Backbone bond lengths (Angstrom), bond angles and torsions (degrees), N, CA, C in turn:
res aa  C-N    CA-C-N  psi(-1)  N-CA   C-N-CA  omega(-1)  CA-C   N-CA-C  phi
1 M - - - 1.457 - - 1.532 110.93 -
2 D 1.328 116.22 -44.48 1.468 119.51 178.97 1.522 111.13 -61.10
3 R 1.338 115.38 -37.84 1.464 118.81 179.48 1.528 110.83 -65.57
4 L 1.339 116.64 -38.36 1.462 120.59 178.98 1.527 110.48 -63.47
5 F 1.338 116.68 -46.71 1.464 119.42 -179.19 1.530 111.13 -67.88
6 K 1.318 117.13 -32.86 1.467 119.71 176.14 1.523 110.09 -64.77
7 Y 1.355 116.05 -40.88 1.459 120.16 176.70 1.523 111.08 -63.45
8 L 1.333 116.74 -43.92 1.457 120.20 179.89 1.528 111.42 -64.90
9 T 1.343 116.21 -38.11 1.468 120.20 178.37 1.523 110.61 -63.26
10 N 1.334 115.72 -45.18 1.467 119.20 178.90 1.525 111.37 -65.04
11 A 1.338 115.76 -37.70 1.463 119.33 -179.79 1.519 111.70 -70.86
12 S 1.333 116.59 -27.51 1.467 119.40 -177.15 1.529 112.21 -68.23
13 I 1.327 118.12 -22.72 1.465 120.31 -178.85 1.521 111.52 -66.85
14 P 1.355 119.42 -56.88 1.475 117.68 177.51 1.522 113.25 -65.30
15 V 1.345 115.90 -32.88 1.465 119.03 178.24 1.524 110.15 -65.25
16 G 1.332 116.66 -43.39 1.459 120.53 179.35 1.511 112.45 -64.59
17 V 1.345 116.62 -40.29 1.471 119.93 178.30 1.521 110.48 -64.36
18 T 1.345 115.99 -44.85 1.468 120.00 179.25 1.523 111.12 -62.48
19 Y 1.328 115.67 -42.51 1.463 119.53 179.82 1.529 110.79 -64.01
20 T 1.309 117.64 -42.57 1.466 121.36 -179.45 1.520 110.99 -60.93
21 I 1.330 116.00 -44.51 1.472 119.72 179.31 1.522 110.99 -65.56
22 S 1.355 114.85 -43.87 1.467 119.56 -174.71 1.519 113.43 -70.93
23 M 1.351 117.14 -36.02 1.458 120.31 -173.26 1.523 114.59 -104.86
24 L 1.290 118.50 -20.19 1.462 119.69 -175.52 1.525 113.67 -114.50
25 I 1.316 117.05 -21.92 1.474 119.78 -178.02 1.523 111.42 -110.33
26 W 1.341 115.90 -54.64 1.461 118.85 -174.07 1.527 114.00 -62.57
27 P 1.374 120.14 -39.82 1.472 118.03 179.01 1.529 112.85 -56.78
28 W 1.309 118.21 -37.52 1.463 119.94 178.25 1.525 111.14 -66.51
29 V 1.312 116.05 -42.59 1.471 119.32 -179.83 1.518 110.27 -67.85
30 G 1.362 116.04 -46.86 1.469 120.24 -177.51 1.512 113.11 -66.78
31 C 1.342 117.06 -26.29 1.467 121.05 -178.91 1.519 112.35 -98.88
32 D 1.322 117.18 12.56 1.470 121.24 -178.77 1.528 110.79 53.89
33 F 1.332 115.97 38.52 1.458 123.94 175.73 1.538 112.15 61.60
34 S 1.351 115.32 33.37 1.467 121.03 175.96 1.530 109.05 -89.03
35 W 1.335 115.26 120.32 1.449 119.45 -177.45 1.519 112.13 -63.40
36 Q 1.308 118.68 -41.29 1.461 121.80 -179.84 1.527 111.11 -63.78
37 C 1.325 115.75 -39.83 1.472 119.52 179.11 1.524 110.55 -65.72
38 V 1.323 116.78 -43.21 1.467 120.28 179.83 1.528 110.31 -63.75
39 Q 1.363 116.01 -40.35 1.460 118.84 177.29 1.521 111.37 -60.82
40 G 1.315 116.59 -38.17 1.462 120.59 178.92 1.523 111.64 -64.22
41 V 1.321 115.97 -41.88 1.473 119.52 178.09 1.529 110.45 -61.94
42 W 1.322 115.67 -46.76 1.457 119.17 -179.22 1.528 111.88 -64.88
43 D 1.310 116.42 -34.94 1.461 120.20 179.91 1.531 110.73 -67.17
44 R 1.361 115.59 -42.16 1.468 119.41 -180.00 1.529 111.53 -65.48
45 W 1.329 117.40 -31.49 1.466 121.80 -178.02 1.532 111.68 -105.57
46 Q 1.323 115.67 30.21 1.457 120.14 -176.27 1.542 111.81 -62.23
47 G 1.340 116.94 -42.17 1.467 120.43 179.89 1.527 111.94 -60.86
48 L 1.345 115.75 -43.05 1.464 119.67 178.40 1.523 110.43 -65.11
49 N 1.322 116.66 -41.77 1.469 120.13 -179.59 1.531 111.35 -60.40
50 V 1.334 115.93 -45.35 1.469 119.60 179.64 1.526 110.74 -62.57
51 G 1.338 115.10 -43.17 1.465 119.01 -179.51 1.527 112.46 -64.37
52 M 1.345 116.65 -42.85 1.462 120.38 -179.12 1.517 110.78 -66.60
53 L 1.326 116.53 -42.07 1.464 118.75 178.92 1.532 111.24 -63.41
54 A 1.327 116.45 -38.79 1.470 119.82 178.18 1.525 110.51 -66.13
55 F 1.351 116.22 -41.62 1.464 120.36 -179.88 1.524 111.02 -63.58
56 L 1.328 116.91 -48.78 1.466 120.59 -178.28 1.531 111.24 -66.20
57 S 1.326 116.55 -35.39 1.465 119.76 177.53 1.521 111.09 -66.26
58 S 1.334 116.39 -40.10 1.469 120.23 179.36 1.528 110.87 -65.25
59 I 1.339 116.74 -43.70 1.464 120.31 179.61 1.526 110.22 -63.28
60 T 1.331 116.72 -42.15 1.467 120.26 179.22 1.519 111.17 -63.82
61 A 1.333 116.22 -44.47 1.465 120.24 -179.75 1.528 110.98 -63.96
62 F 1.332 116.80 -39.31 1.458 120.05 179.49 1.517 111.00 -64.81
63 N 1.330 117.24 -43.76 1.456 120.29 -178.64 1.526 111.57 -66.78
64 I 1.327 116.89 -36.07 1.466 119.44 175.03 1.520 110.32 -63.66
65 S 1.331 116.02 -43.34 1.462 120.67 179.47 1.525 111.11 -64.47
66 R 1.337 116.22 -42.14 1.456 119.59 179.39 1.527 111.47 -66.52
67 Y 1.317 116.65 -37.99 1.467 120.45 177.68 1.523 110.39 -62.42
68 N 1.339 116.02 -45.96 1.462 119.57 179.03 1.525 111.63 -63.34
69 A 1.353 116.66 -38.85 1.462 120.47 178.79 1.527 110.57 -65.92
70 E 1.330 116.75 -39.54 1.464 120.43 178.98 1.521 111.01 -65.88
71 R 1.330 116.00 -40.92 1.466 119.11 177.29 1.528 111.11 -63.15
72 Q 1.321 116.60 -39.87 1.463 120.05 178.22 1.522 110.68 -66.26
73 R 1.355 116.98 -39.84 1.464 120.28 177.34 1.526 110.53 -60.82
74 E 1.325 116.75 -42.95 1.463 120.57 179.67 1.530 111.20 -62.93
75 R 1.338 116.32 -40.79 1.470 119.16 178.11 1.525 110.94 -65.01
76 N 1.342 116.32 -41.63 1.464 119.99 178.55 1.532 111.02 -64.29
77 F 1.335 115.87 -38.66 1.459 118.76 179.89 1.522 111.31 -67.70
78 Q 1.331 116.73 -40.47 1.462 119.44 178.00 1.528 110.77 -62.11
79 A 1.318 116.04 -38.26 1.467 119.52 177.90 1.527 111.03 -66.05
80 A 1.327 116.59 -42.13 1.466 120.22 179.25 1.523 111.07 -69.31
81 K 1.340 116.36 -37.53 1.468 120.87 -177.03 1.518 112.08 -69.11
82 A 1.332 118.06 -20.29 1.461 121.20 -179.84 1.529 111.51 -60.31
83 F 1.336 117.28 -27.47 1.464 120.97 -179.51 1.526 112.24 -92.05
84 L 1.336 117.04 -5.46 1.457 120.15 -174.37 1.530 113.96 -67.58
85 P 1.349 120.78 -42.47 1.472 118.98 -178.86 1.524 113.95 -57.04
86 S 1.340 117.48 -41.18 1.473 119.22 -179.93 1.524 110.64 -66.29
87 V 1.337 116.63 -37.45 1.466 119.93 178.36 1.524 110.26 -67.03
88 L 1.328 117.63 -40.13 1.464 120.57 178.49 1.525 110.66 -63.37
89 S 1.319 116.81 -37.34 1.469 120.33 177.24 1.526 110.40 -65.02
90 E 1.337 117.16 -41.62 1.460 120.69 177.60 1.525 110.76 -62.36
91 L 1.327 116.45 -42.46 1.461 119.79 179.75 1.522 111.15 -66.69
92 T 1.329 117.17 -36.13 1.463 120.33 177.42 1.523 110.69 -61.44
93 S 1.326 117.50 -42.16 1.461 121.09 177.22 1.529 110.66 -64.16
94 Y 1.321 115.58 -41.54 1.468 119.41 178.35 1.524 110.92 -63.90
95 F 1.327 117.18 -43.22 1.465 120.31 179.32 1.529 111.09 -63.81
96 R 1.339 117.07 -38.25 1.461 120.19 178.64 1.531 110.48 -62.93
97 D 1.335 116.82 -42.74 1.460 120.09 176.72 1.528 110.82 -65.08
98 S 1.325 116.32 -37.55 1.468 119.92 177.74 1.522 110.69 -64.14
99 G 1.327 116.17 -39.96 1.456 120.03 177.95 1.517 111.48 -60.76
100 R 1.332 117.37 -40.34 1.466 120.71 178.57 1.531 110.49 -62.73
101 V 1.325 116.67 -39.67 1.467 120.14 178.56 1.525 110.61 -63.39
102 L 1.325 116.99 -45.13 1.457 120.32 -179.14 1.527 111.24 -64.87
103 V 1.330 116.49 -38.58 1.466 119.61 177.22 1.526 110.05 -65.77
104 S 1.337 117.30 -38.81 1.460 120.72 176.77 1.521 110.86 -61.54
105 Q 1.327 116.06 -40.58 1.459 119.93 177.01 1.530 110.73 -66.13
106 W 1.328 116.28 -38.99 1.471 119.88 179.36 1.532 110.87 -63.79
107 D 1.319 115.80 -42.07 1.470 120.54 -176.23 1.519 112.89 -82.19
108 G 1.333 117.79 -19.06 1.463 120.52 -172.58 1.511 112.82 -88.79
109 D 1.328 114.58 174.07 1.457 123.01 175.07 1.524 108.90 -108.22
110 S 1.308 116.08 165.02 1.458 119.76 175.54 1.517 109.49 -57.53
111 G 1.316 116.38 136.40 1.456 118.26 178.54 1.498 112.92 150.46
112 A 1.325 116.78 -151.25 1.454 121.82 -175.03 1.518 111.02 -71.07
113 L 1.325 115.20 150.68 1.462 120.76 -179.62 1.520 112.17 -77.66
114 N 1.299 117.19 -17.58 1.461 121.69 -176.48 1.531 109.90 57.60
115 D 1.343 117.40 -120.05 1.461 120.51 -174.38 1.531 113.28 -97.47
116 V 1.321 117.94 8.71 1.462 120.45 -178.40 1.528 109.50 -74.31
117 E 1.335 117.17 127.07 1.453 122.21 -179.63 1.527 109.84 -123.99
118 I 1.315 114.56 157.33 1.463 119.86 176.33 1.527 108.33 -68.56
119 P 1.324 119.05 125.44 1.478 120.59 178.53 1.527 110.99 -59.63
120 H 1.312 115.53 143.77 1.464 120.64 -179.16 1.527 110.08 -75.55
121 L 1.317 115.89 131.07 1.465 122.05 176.93 1.520 108.20 -122.43
122 S 1.319 116.38 106.69 1.461 121.21 -179.85 1.524 110.55 -68.47
123 D 1.330 115.62 149.39 1.466 120.58 177.45 1.522 112.45 -79.51
124 N 1.318 118.01 -1.71 1.456 121.38 -176.73 1.522 112.38 -59.68
125 Y 1.343 116.31 -34.72 1.465 119.98 -176.26 1.524 112.05 -64.35
126 K 1.335 116.93 -30.63 1.463 119.89 -174.87 1.524 111.15 -61.27
127 H 1.321 116.51 -50.68 1.471 120.09 -176.75 1.524 110.76 -63.74
128 V 1.326 116.95 -43.03 1.468 120.22 -176.78 1.523 110.54 -66.20
129 I 1.332 117.25 -49.04 1.465 119.53 -178.11 1.520 111.00 -67.06
130 E 1.321 118.02 -41.06 1.466 120.23 178.24 1.528 110.94 -61.93
131 N 1.326 116.64 -38.76 1.463 120.30 178.61 1.530 110.72 -66.91
132 C 1.321 116.39 -39.21 1.470 119.73 176.68 1.525 110.76 -64.59
133 I 1.333 117.10 -42.34 1.471 120.68 178.98 1.522 110.18 -60.86
134 R 1.323 116.38 -39.83 1.471 121.16 -177.52 1.528 111.58 -61.62
135 H 1.321 117.68 -34.92 1.464 120.49 -173.52 1.537 113.52 -109.18
136 A 1.322 118.17 -5.31 1.463 120.93 -177.73 1.516 110.94 -78.34
137 N 1.341 116.16 162.34 1.457 119.36 171.62 1.534 108.51 -70.90
138 P 1.332 118.23 164.68 1.474 119.97 -173.37 1.524 114.28 -56.71
139 T 1.336 118.75 -37.62 1.461 120.66 -177.77 1.521 110.87 -64.58
140 V 1.325 116.72 -50.15 1.461 120.73 179.34 1.525 110.28 -67.40
141 G 1.322 116.95 -40.35 1.459 120.50 -179.71 1.518 112.25 -61.04
142 D 1.333 117.39 -43.57 1.465 120.86 178.61 1.532 110.90 -64.17
143 Y 1.325 116.20 -39.85 1.470 121.18 179.50 1.535 110.09 -61.42
144 L 1.320 116.20 -46.79 1.463 120.48 179.81 1.529 111.38 -66.98
145 A 1.321 116.36 -36.75 1.464 120.00 179.34 1.527 110.83 -64.65
146 E 1.331 117.07 -37.73 1.467 120.49 177.52 1.526 110.71 -65.09
147 I 1.335 116.07 -41.60 1.466 119.33 177.41 1.521 110.29 -61.26
148 L 1.320 116.11 -44.92 1.470 120.68 -178.30 1.526 110.58 -61.33
149 A 1.339 116.76 -44.01 1.464 120.43 -178.94 1.530 111.11 -66.74
150 D 1.342 117.15 -46.11 1.467 120.66 -178.72 1.528 111.38 -66.81
151 L 1.329 116.52 -32.67 1.464 120.00 177.55 1.526 110.90 -64.21
152 Q 1.329 116.80 -41.56 1.461 120.25 178.26 1.524 110.98 -62.94
153 V 1.342 115.77 -40.16 1.464 119.78 178.79 1.527 110.34 -64.17
154 H 1.331 116.46 -45.66 1.463 120.11 -179.54 1.525 111.46 -60.39
155 H 1.330 116.80 -47.14 1.468 119.97 -177.21 1.523 110.55 -63.85
156 S 1.316 116.53 -38.02 1.459 119.77 178.97 1.525 111.01 -65.72
157 R 1.340 116.92 -42.31 1.472 120.35 177.93 1.524 110.77 -61.81
158 L 1.328 115.45 -45.09 1.459 119.51 -177.53 1.528 110.64 -64.31
159 R 1.312 116.06 -43.39 1.469 120.23 179.79 1.524 110.79 -63.48
160 D 1.334 116.64 -43.84 1.463 120.08 -179.30 1.519 111.62 -65.02
161 S 1.331 116.51 -34.79 1.467 119.37 -178.21 1.523 112.10 -72.22
162 L 1.332 117.88 -21.46 1.462 121.45 -177.28 1.523 113.52 -106.60
163 D 1.312 117.66 -12.56 1.464 120.30 -179.83 1.530 110.08 -67.88
164 G 1.292 115.59 145.34 1.455 120.48 175.20 1.512 114.15 95.39
165 G 1.334 117.46 -8.71 1.449 119.50 176.19 1.510 115.35 83.63
166 L 1.323 118.48 -1.79 1.458 121.98 178.48 1.515 109.72 -132.77
167 W 1.330 116.06 154.91 1.443 118.87 170.67 1.527 109.12 -138.23
168 T 1.292 115.11 154.16 1.457 122.10 172.68 1.517 106.98 -125.85
169 P 1.310 117.29 94.40 1.464 119.66 -172.98 1.528 112.31 -61.55
170 D 1.301 116.31 128.94 1.459 123.28 172.53 1.519 106.34 -113.79
171 R 1.315 117.11 106.29 1.457 119.80 -171.69 1.525 113.12 -66.10
172 H 1.329 117.10 -29.87 1.466 118.77 176.87 1.534 110.26 -63.33
173 N 1.334 115.67 -43.41 1.462 118.97 177.05 1.524 111.28 -66.28
174 L 1.326 116.39 -38.28 1.459 119.73 -178.05 1.523 112.00 -63.63
175 V 1.330 117.39 -34.81 1.476 119.89 176.17 1.524 109.59 -60.72
176 A 1.333 116.21 -45.81 1.469 120.29 179.49 1.530 110.85 -65.44
177 Y 1.345 117.50 -39.83 1.464 120.26 179.84 1.527 110.83 -65.06
178 M 1.328 116.31 -41.88 1.464 119.48 179.59 1.523 110.91 -65.15
179 F 1.318 116.57 -38.88 1.468 118.98 177.31 1.526 110.22 -63.48
180 S 1.325 117.09 -45.67 1.476 120.31 -179.64 1.523 110.95 -60.85
181 L 1.334 116.41 -39.40 1.456 120.43 178.05 1.529 110.59 -66.75
182 A 1.328 116.71 -41.15 1.462 120.58 177.82 1.526 111.08 -63.46
183 K 1.330 117.07 -36.25 1.461 120.31 178.25 1.527 110.71 -65.34
184 L 1.319 116.57 -41.03 1.467 119.74 176.28 1.525 110.60 -61.46
185 Q 1.336 116.54 -45.94 1.461 119.88 -179.45 1.529 111.21 -64.83
186 A 1.331 117.28 -38.83 1.465 120.49 179.02 1.528 110.88 -63.86
187 R 1.318 117.08 -38.91 1.460 120.24 177.65 1.525 110.96 -66.84
188 I 1.330 116.04 -40.07 1.460 119.83 177.04 1.525 110.28 -62.35
189 N 1.333 116.47 -43.65 1.470 120.27 178.44 1.524 111.22 -58.41
190 R 1.341 116.39 -39.40 1.461 120.94 178.44 1.524 111.52 -63.46
191 L 1.329 115.99 -32.02 1.459 120.43 -174.89 1.521 113.63 -77.78
192 F 1.340 117.67 -27.22 1.459 120.56 -172.87 1.534 113.10 -54.24
193 P 1.358 120.11 -52.22 1.472 119.03 -179.11 1.531 112.52 -61.34
194 F 1.327 116.61 -36.71 1.465 120.47 178.85 1.523 110.87 -68.81
195 A 1.332 116.62 -43.32 1.467 120.67 -179.50 1.518 111.38 -63.21
196 R 1.333 116.94 -30.15 1.464 121.27 -179.77 1.519 112.40 -92.98
197 N 1.341 116.65 8.72 1.472 122.25 177.78 1.526 112.57 61.25
198 R 1.313 116.50 32.13 1.459 120.39 178.73 1.524 112.37 -97.76
199 E 1.330 116.46 -28.22 1.457 121.32 -178.65 1.524 109.01 -141.64
200 P 1.341 117.16 156.14 1.469 118.93 173.07 1.520 110.38 -69.58
201 F 1.303 116.00 163.55 1.460 120.53 -178.66 1.526 110.02 -65.16
202 N 1.320 116.21 134.27 1.456 123.00 -178.45 1.524 108.88 -105.58
203 A 1.331 116.50 109.53 1.463 121.02 -176.67 1.519 112.52 -103.53
204 T 1.339 118.23 8.50 1.460 120.47 -179.33 1.528 109.93 -70.43
205 P 1.343 117.59 155.39 1.472 119.69 179.53 1.525 111.73 -60.36
206 L 1.319 115.88 147.82 1.457 121.01 176.57 1.524 109.80 -65.66
207 D 1.320 117.09 138.53 1.461 120.19 176.37 1.527 109.59 -105.59
208 F 1.330 115.98 179.02 1.452 120.02 -173.95 1.530 111.72 -63.45
209 E 1.328 116.31 -36.61 1.464 119.14 179.54 1.520 111.87 -64.09
210 D 1.344 116.49 -34.80 1.468 119.28 175.27 1.522 110.71 -59.75
211 Y 1.350 115.23 -44.18 1.463 119.36 179.39 1.527 111.15 -68.69
212 R 1.333 117.32 -40.62 1.457 120.02 -179.51 1.537 110.97 -59.79
213 N 1.326 115.63 -45.25 1.464 119.70 178.40 1.523 111.33 -63.53
214 A 1.337 115.64 -40.63 1.462 119.14 179.82 1.527 111.07 -64.94
215 I 1.323 116.80 -42.27 1.469 120.74 178.99 1.527 109.99 -62.37
216 S 1.322 116.79 -38.76 1.459 120.74 176.80 1.529 110.56 -65.31
217 N 1.338 117.32 -40.63 1.469 120.85 176.95 1.524 111.78 -58.90
218 L 1.332 115.78 -30.97 1.465 120.97 -177.55 1.528 112.28 -84.92
219 S 1.342 116.59 2.05 1.477 121.67 -178.24 1.527 111.40 60.77
220 I 1.326 115.61 35.26 1.463 121.52 174.74 1.523 107.75 -106.73
221 R 1.319 116.52 131.74 1.462 120.86 176.78 1.519 108.55 -86.50
222 L 1.320 115.34 113.60 1.469 121.38 -172.71 1.517 111.79 -54.10
223 E 1.324 117.23 -46.38 1.457 120.38 -173.90 1.527 112.58 -74.87
224 D 1.343 117.81 -16.26 1.469 119.78 -179.11 1.523 112.50 -77.76
225 I 1.340 116.33 -22.19 1.471 119.75 -177.11 1.520 107.49 -89.41
226 H 1.318 115.34 85.37 1.465 121.23 -169.90 1.524 109.50 -144.66
227 I 1.342 115.58 123.44 1.467 121.82 174.62 1.521 109.93 -104.27
228 D 1.335 114.89 -53.69 1.465 120.62 174.21 1.520 107.57 -152.39
229 D 1.338 116.97 -171.64 1.467 120.26 -175.47 1.526 112.52 -65.43
230 E 1.302 117.14 -26.50 1.464 121.09 -179.25 1.520 112.11 -92.56
231 M 1.312 115.85 -37.43 1.461 120.07 -175.11 1.521 109.96 -110.05
232 N 1.313 115.19 90.17 1.456 122.48 173.92 1.518 107.10 -152.99
233 L 1.319 116.37 163.55 1.462 119.90 -172.48 1.521 112.37 -64.83
234 R 1.332 117.67 -37.82 1.459 120.25 178.66 1.527 111.22 -63.58
235 A 1.331 116.73 -51.72 1.467 120.38 -178.53 1.520 110.95 -63.73
236 F 1.338 116.67 -40.37 1.463 121.51 178.97 1.527 109.81 -60.13
237 T 1.311 116.32 -43.90 1.467 121.59 -179.01 1.520 111.01 -68.01
238 E 1.320 117.66 -43.45 1.466 120.97 -179.75 1.521 111.27 -61.55
239 R 1.332 116.96 -41.08 1.469 119.31 178.55 1.530 110.79 -64.50
240 A 1.324 117.01 -40.21 1.464 120.34 179.16 1.525 110.94 -65.68
241 V 1.335 117.62 -40.76 1.463 121.26 179.44 1.530 110.12 -62.99
242 Q 1.325 116.29 -41.24 1.473 119.78 178.47 1.519 111.22 -63.26
243 R 1.335 117.40 -41.73 1.474 120.58 179.29 1.519 111.04 -63.13
244 E 1.326 116.86 -37.09 1.464 121.20 -175.10 1.530 112.82 -87.48
245 G 1.328 117.57 -3.24 1.458 120.55 176.94 1.498 115.07 83.73
246 G 1.340 118.18 18.30 1.462 121.22 177.43 1.520 111.82 -85.50
247 N 1.319 115.41 178.30 1.463 121.57 -179.30 1.516 110.26 -98.35
248 I 1.334 114.75 142.22 1.465 121.46 175.65 1.522 107.33 -112.52
249 V 1.318 116.26 120.98 1.462 121.54 178.51 1.515 107.35 -105.68
250 D 1.317 115.86 119.02 1.459 120.32 -179.32 1.511 109.81 -73.82
251 S 1.330 115.88 125.45 1.451 119.88 178.82 1.518 110.45 -93.60
C-alpha cells in the first residue's frame, strides 16, 4: 500500500504541473486573455477540474497524514530507545559471564560442572528491544530482530550444555559458540553510540576489528582458541568476515 501511494505521489507532480499549465495558463493565452472565453473552457472541462482537485487534495491529505505518523513513530522510537543503553549494558555483562563459561568448558575435561552456573539473563531486555523494533525504521528494526533471535539461540545452547550437571566439551562446537557470542557482542558494541545519540546507526558489515574487540570484551584470548590451522577462532572469524563483506586487518 505504501508503495502504491508513493507511486501516486510521484505521479501527481508531473500531472499537477501539466494540469496547471493546461487549465490555468494556456486558456488565458489561447483566449487572448478573454474572461468569457476562459470561463467557457473551464465550464466545458468542469468534470476534469473536479476530479483533479479531488485527486490532488487526497494526495496532499495522505502525505500530511503520513508525515504526522512518521513524526509520531520517531517520537515513540526515541522514547523506547532511552532505555536501550541500560539493556545493552546488562547484555554485555551477561555475554561476559557466558564467555567465562565457554572458556571453562574449553579448558575443562569431561565430567562434573563443579561451580559453573548458567549466567542470569533478565527478561527486561525483551520488552525494551521489542518496543524499539516496533517503532524503529526497517533497517534498525531488522538489526535488533537479528540480535534478539541470535540471543535466544545462544541462551538455549548455553542452557542445554550445562543442564544435567555434566558436560562433554566438544571443542569444534565451542569455536562456533564463541564466534556466535562474539558476533552478538560486536553488534551490541555497534549499537552503543547510536543508543546514546552520539552517532548515526551503522549498518555496514562487521569487520575483523569489531570481532577482535568483542572477543576481548568477553575475556577470551583469541589465539588460545585453537584446534588446528583450519579450525581456530581467528580463522573461523576471518572466514565469516569475508562471507559477510567486512574488512580483515592483518595484525
